[in-house]
Residue, then its C-alpha position, 0 to 999 in steps of 0.5 A: x835853537x838849543x841842541x838838549x832839544x832839539x829834534x833834530x840832533x836825535x837823528x844824528x851820530x850826535x843824539x846821545x851825548x852827555x850835556x858837556x859834549x851838548x854845551x860844547x855843540x850849542x856854541x861851536x855850531x854855526x847855523x847858516x841859512x840858504x834861499x833856493x837855489x843857493x850853493x852851500x858849496x861846491x865840488x873841489x872847495x875845501x871840506x873844513x867841517x861837517x854841515x847837518x841839514x836842520x831845516x828845508x832841502x838840500x840837492x847833493x850832486x857828484x858830476x857825472x864822471x866821464x868815462x861812465x856817463x852817469x853823475x849821483x844825486x842825492x836830496x838831504x833833509x833833516x838831520x842828514x850830513x853833508x861832506x861826510x866822505x871827504x870829511x873822512x878821507x882829506x879831500x875837497x868836496x867831492x858834490x856841490x850843494x843846493x838849496x831846493x827850499x828854503x834850507x838851514x845847517x848848522x856846520x860843525x868845524x872838523x876840530x870841534x867835529x875831532x874833539x867829539x869824536x874823541x869823547x864819544x869814539x862811537x861816532x865813527x861806527x855811527x859814521x860808517x853805518x850812514x856811508x853803508x846806507x848810501x852805498x846800499x842805495x848805490x848798489x841797489x840803483x846799479x843791479x836793475x838799470x831796466x825802464x821799469x825800474x827806472x819808473x819805479x825809482x821816478x815815482x818814489x822820487x816825486x813822492x820823495x819831493x812832495x813829502x818835503x814840500x818841493x812840489x807844491x800839491x795842496x790837491x795832489x793832483x798833477x800836473x807836477x812840476x819837478x825842480x830838477x833838470x832831466x840829468x839831475x833826476x838820472x843822477x838822482x834815480x841812478x842811471x845815465x841820462x841816457x838810459x832815463x832819457x828813453x824812458x822819458x821819451x817814452x812817457x811823453x809820447x803816450x801823455x803822461x809827462x812832458x819834458x822841458x828844459x829846467x824841469x820834468x812836469x809829471x801830467x798823469x801822475x796815477x798812469x807813472x805809478x801803473x807804468x812803474x808796476x805793470x807786473x801787477x797789473x798784469x797778475x790784477x788783470x788775471x786774477x779777474x780774468x780767472x774769476 
C-alpha cells in the first residue's frame, strides 16, 4: 500500500509528511501480517522500532504487578502505535501484543523513526500528546473503582469490540462471546481481577452473563447496559412517578 494514499497514516504522527519522507516510508516500512491469536512480541523482547496497526485489532497487555494485582490491557486499532513507551525510554518491550483477529502492522525501525523525527521535530510533541491521552484514560479508570463504573467500562469495551468486528454479532443480539479471559477483562477495564470477579459473579447470579475459562458470554446485553447506569433508571422512574 502506498503511504501517500494510505488512510491509516493520517491518524498517526506522520500525517503531514512531505513527498521526500513519504517516499522514505514506502521504502523503509515492513508490513507484517498476523493470524488470530498470533503474538507480535512479548514483554521483555528487545524494542527495535515502532509498529503501527494498519488493519485488524491488537491486544496490548502489560502483566499485573505483583504488589498491585492488576494488569493493563489496551485494544489497539488501525492508526495506533505499538511499543511507543519502550522505544522512547530505550527499554525492552513492556507489554505483550497479540492479534485478536487477522491483523497487519507496518514496522518502522528505530533508525528510520529517528531520521523522520530529525526532519519533523513536531512529531515528538505528537508522541507526547499520545502518551498523555493514554495517561488520562488510565487515571480515569483508577479514579472510579465502584461496581457501577466497572459495569460502564465493560459496556464500552463490548461496544469497542463489536465495532472492531472482534465480536461476531450480525443481528445485534445476545449472547455475545467476549474473546478475553476474566483476568484480561480486568486489565482492559482498569481494575483488579478480584474487583471484577465480584462484579461478574453478581451479574452471573442474575443471568446477565456467564463466565467461562477462556471467555465471558454476555447473555443479556440490554440488562447489562441498564446495570451500568442505575442512576439514570432511578431518575427515569422518579419522573414517571411524578407524572
